[in-house]
N, C-alpha and C positions, 0 to 999 in steps of 0.2 A: 860196669859203670852204674852208678845210682840213676834210676829212671828220671828223677827230677833234674839232676845235673845234665843228663843227656838232653832232656827237653829244653832246658835253658840254652844249651849250646846250639841246638837246631833253630830255636826261635831267634837267637842273635844272628845266626847266619842268614836267616830268611828275611830279617827286617829290612835291609837295603833293597831287596827285590820287591817287597811290598810297597815301599816308599816310591820306587821307580814306577811301579804299576799304577799307583794312585796319581802320580804326577801326569802320567800319559792318558789317564781315563777319568777326568773330572766329570764329564757329562754322564758317563755310565754310573758313577758314584751317586750323582744327583738323582738319576732315575731310580736307582736301587733304593735310595733312602726316601723317595717321594712317598708321602702317606697314601697316595692313590694306588700305589702298587701293592698294598697289603691285601687286595682282593684276589691276587693271583698266588695260589699255594705253590711254594717253591719245591722243586724236586732236584735230585742230584744233577740232572741235565742242565739246570739253569746256571750252574757254577763252573768256571774254569778251575779245575782241581788245583788246590794250592793257593789260588788267588784270594784276596780278601773279599771280593764281591765279583759278580759276573760282568763281563763286557756285553753291552747291548749292541746287537747287530743292526746295521742300517741297510746294507745291500750286499749282494753276492753275485759273482759272475765267474764262470769257469771254475778255477781252483782257488779263487780269492774271496775272502770275506773282508768287509770294511765295517768297523764299528762306528758308533755315533761320534766318536772323537777323531775320526779320520785315520785311525790305525788300520793298516792292511795286514792280513794274515794269510798264510798258505793253509788251506783247509784240508788237513789229512784226517779230519773227522768224517766229512762227507755224510752228515746226518746219520751217524751210526752205521756207516758203510753203504747206505741205500743209494746214494747219488753216484753211481758208477760212471756217469757221464758229466759229473760236476753240476754246477749251478746254472740255471737258465740256459740250457743247451738249446740252440735255435731250432733244431729239428724236432725236439720234443715239445718245445714251446709252440711251434706251428701246429703240431698235431692236437694239442690241447685247445688252441684257439679255434681250429677248424671244427672240432667236436662241440665246443661251447656255443657255436652259432645256432645249434638246433637243440639246445637244452643241456642241463647238467646231469640229470639222472632221471630214470623212468621206473615205474612199477610194472615192469614187464621185460620181455626179451628184446635184445637189440644186437646188431651185427658186431659191434665192438667187443661185446662180451664173448660171443661165439668165436670170433677171430682170435682173441687172446687165449681162450681155452684151447683152441686148436694148436696155437704156437707152444703153449706149455706142454701139451701132450706130445707134440713132435719132438721136443727137446729133452724132457726129463724121462730117464729110463723107468719103465714099469708103469707109467701113468697113461691110462686110457680114457679117464674121465676126471673132471675137476669140479669142485664147488668153490665158490668165492667167499671171501671174508674181507675184513677191513684192516686187519693187523696181524702180525706174527703171533701175538698172544691168542687171537681168535683161531688162527689156522692150527696151532698146536692143540688148542682146546677141542676143536672139531676132530682133529686126527685121533686124539685119545678117545673121544666119544664113539667114533666110527669103529675103532679097534675093540672097544668094549662090547659094542652092539654085535659086531661080527663074530667075536670069539666067545661071547657069553661069559667072559671072566672080567674081574674087576681091577686087579692090581696093575700098576705100571712101574717099570724100572727106569730110572734115569741116572745121570752121573754127576757126582759132586763137582761143583764149580760150573756146571752147565747152566744155560739160561734158556727157558722156553716160555717167556712171558710170565704173567702173573695169575694164571689159572691155578686154583688151590692145589690140586694133586701134584703139580709139577713146579711148584714154587715154594711151598711151605718148607720151613727149616728152623733150626734153633735160633738163628739170628733175626728172624722176622716175626713181627707181631700181627695179630688180626686173623690168624688161622685157627680153626677149632682143632683140638687134639685128635679128634676122630679122623682127620685127614691123613694122619700118619699111617693108619692101617691100609691106606690105598696105595702107598708107594714104597718102593725099595730103592736104596741108594748104593751104587757101585762106584768104583774108581776108574776113570778114563784111562785107557791103555793098560789096564790090569786084566789080562786074559784069565788067569787062574781064579781070581776072586769073582769075576763076572760070571764065568761059567758055573761056579759053585752056587751062586745065588739063583741063577736061572734054573738050574737042575732042581734045587730045593723047592722052588715055588712054581714050577711049570704048570701045575694044575689050576693055580689061581691067577697066573700072570697073563694078562691080555696082550701086553706089548712091552718092548724095550724101546725107549725114546732116546735118541742121541743127536747132538750136534756133531756132524762129521769133523768139524774143527771147533774147539771150545772158544766161543767168541769173547764174552765179557771177562773170561779168565785170562785173556791176553793172547788169544788166537793160538791155542796149543794144538798142534797137528797130531794126527794119529801116527803111531809107531808100529813097526813090525807087523804090517797088514792087519792092524786091529779091527778095521772096519770089515774086511773080508772075513776075519775070524767071527765077528759078531753076526754077520749074515749066515755063516755056516752053523753056528751054535744055536741061533734062534730057530733055524729050520730043523735042526736035530731034535729040539725039544718041543716043537709045535707052538712056538710063540711068535706073534707078529713083530716085525721090525719097522719102526717109524724113523725116518730120517728128517730131522729138523733142518731143512735147507733154506731157512729164512735168510741167513747171511751168505752161505756158500752157493745157493741156487742161482745159476746164470751169472755169477761172478767168477767162480773158480774155472768154469768151462761151460760150454753150451749146454751140457747135460749135468751141470752142477758137480758136486763132490763125487757123486757116484761115477760119473764119467772120468773125472780127474784121477781118482784113486782106483778106477777099474773094478768096482764092486759088482759082482755077478753071482746069482741073479739079483735083480734090483730089489730095493727095499719094498716092503708091502704097501706102505703108505708114506707120502711125502708132504711135508708142510713147506710152503713157499711164501715169500714176501719180499720186502725191500726193493731189490733191483726190478722186479716185475711190475712195480708201480710207477716207474719212470719219474720218481720224485713226488708222487702223490700217494695217499694211503691206498694200498691194495694188497691182497694176499689170497692164497688159495690152498686147498688140500686136494691131492690127487692120488689115485690108486687104480687098480684094475677095475674093469666093468663089474666083475664078480663081487669084489669087496664094496664098491660104491653102490651096489644094489641096496644096501641097508638104508640109504637116504632117499630112495626112489619113492615118490608119492604114489600111493595106491588108491584106487577108488574106494569110497566109503564102504560099499557093500562087501569088499574083500578084506577089510581090516581085521576081521575076526578069524580068518582062515588059519587053522593051526599049522599048516605046512608052509607058511610064509613068515619070513623074519619081519619083526616090527620095523616100521620106518623110524629114522632118526631125524628129529627136527633140525633143519639148517636154514640159515637165511638171516637177513638184516636189511634195514631200510636202504643202506648204501652198498650192500654186498654186490660186487660186480657192476658198480655204477659206471656210467659212460665215460666220464673224464679220466678216471683212473685207468680204465681199460685202454683208452686212446693213447695215454702217456706210456703205458706198459708196452703196447704194440710197438711204438716208436723206439723205446729203449732197447727192446730185444732185436729190432731190425738193425740197430747200430752195432750190435755185438757180433761182428763177423769173425771168422777164423783169424784174420789179420789183427783185429782189435784185441782178441785174447792173447795172441802171441806177443804183441807189443806191451799190453798191460802186465802180463805175468813176467815179461822180461824186465820191466821197471821194478816189479816186486822183488825179483831176484837181486837186482842192483841195490835196492833199499835194504833188504835183509843182510846182504853181504857187507854193505857199507856200515851198518850199525854194529855188526859183529867186529868188523875191522877196527872201528874206533875204540870199542871196549878193550880189545886186545892191545892196541897201540898205547893206550893210556894205563894199562894194567888194572882196569876196573873189572871185577869179576861179575858183571851183570849178565843176565841171560837174555838172549834174543830169540823169540819164537816167531811162528807164522809160516805162511806158505802162500803160493799164488800171488795175489796183489795186496796182502795185508801182513803187517809185522807187529809184534808185541815186545815190550821191554820190561824186564823184571829185575828189580834191584836186590838180588840175592846171589850168593855164590853156589847155591844148590841147583842141581838139574831140575828144571820145571817141566815135568812130563804129564802132569794132570792138574785139574782145577783145584784140588784140595791143597796141593803144594803152593799154587799161585795165591790161594786165599790167605796163606800165612806169611807172604812176603811183606817186608816192612812198608806199611802204607805211607808213612811219612817220607821215606826216601823216594818211593815211587812218585808221590805228590810233588816233591821238589824237582824231580826230573821233568815231570809234566809242566810245572810252572816255569822251569828253565827254558824248555822248548818254546813256550808261549812268549817269553821275554825276547827270544830270538826270531819271533815271527812265524812259528809253526804250531799248529793245533794238533794235539794228541787227542784223538777222539775216544769213544767208548771202547775200552780194551786195548787200544793201540793206534797205529797209523795205517790208514787205508788209502789206496790210490784211486784216481779216476782217469778216464781215457783222454782227457785234455791236458793232463800233466805231461811233463817232459823229463829228461835226465837232469835238467837244471833244478827243478823243484825237488827231485829226489836227493840230489847232492846238497841242496840247501838244508834239507832235514837232517842229513848225516852230519853236516857241519854244525848245525844247531846242537846236536847231541854232543859233538866234540867240545864245543865251547861250554856247554852246561857241565859236563863231567870234569873238565879242567877246573872250573870254578868250585865244583863240589869235592874234588879230590882231597884237599886238606881237611874238610869236614868229615869225609869218610874215614880218614886215618884216625880221627879222634873218636867218632861214635860207632863206626863199623869197620874196624881194622881188617876183619876177615875179607872185606870186599876189595881190598887193595893189594895187588901183587907186587 
């Protein structure tokens, strides 16, 4: 089909949805068009994908968001999966209020930081010591810096379609601007779930390769899970070639299981370095990097008179005004305390119900969409091809994916970054509503698919 004709057909299909959205959200439109909002630089997170303008949020409670026009939505975004206990959880709220009474942050040690560090080390395999940061981006940045300092090597390998924040060496690529060409010499790119290609690259560059950095489940690519023991393979092959392994558990850490994806997928021995974030902040900004005492020695502060000793590794600067700040640690402690074995069993059970329900709807309607995910998160890909890594996900029809996202929104369900994530206050009812929202959306889209993507309809 001619691309312009195809675009015209999609635009005509989408038009009534846009009109309906606009009728239901006049206040959001007014706020979006208000000249005073020009001072806020818009990012992709401001927009409901597929919608003509963002809905402005007024309040949130549990699993429900309410916009300024009074529309209520079931939030399967959970702020990019971070809110594993939903919005305004009373236990976490009380922990924050209690800590707030004696200040927000200090330039010094405090018991909240030490207690959260202890909890992280108790839970995450291989972690004996942690250093705090403010975001997943910083945690990955510090993890790479620690790996380079410890190994004495510079290159980092990561996987196409993965996301590790916006630190230059693990974010640069052909689709992004603002990165110097020299950054390319610092990284290697492999394909997730490709054992042969991954080992070939590691073997070829082992003498320059400081670390392999991986999300155990590729998040923004649509929550693509590892296949055929790929994570254990990666642990074995990095050990074989003397390369450090970094697990980016910013999404999976403390959501997949008490010990993150390493526990869930039974990866042994543990990764050398682990980046953590999201869930461990309890809804507030907080992140950390953890490793063995031996590796973390590279960030230990040494007395000035010892800095020049040739037999000691140089220290790596870490820190930030709010790194390990009190309120974030108090919220994180409360969030982890709520994640009991029973909570994980229930949460992951709901996840299995969600993934199974989404797959069932696609099969029932004869729509060849792919459903990915694991534990308590699911992704939807509008393609008839098997999506087994982020490179394939990157080439999925963005317009069709956007229509599904928009369709779910019309039926009261928020598709967050990468897909649908659950929280512990949700029930089977909310899961079933999301599945029904997909059914209604695909029923409406089926005639469109027959015209513009006939390969998608069986």
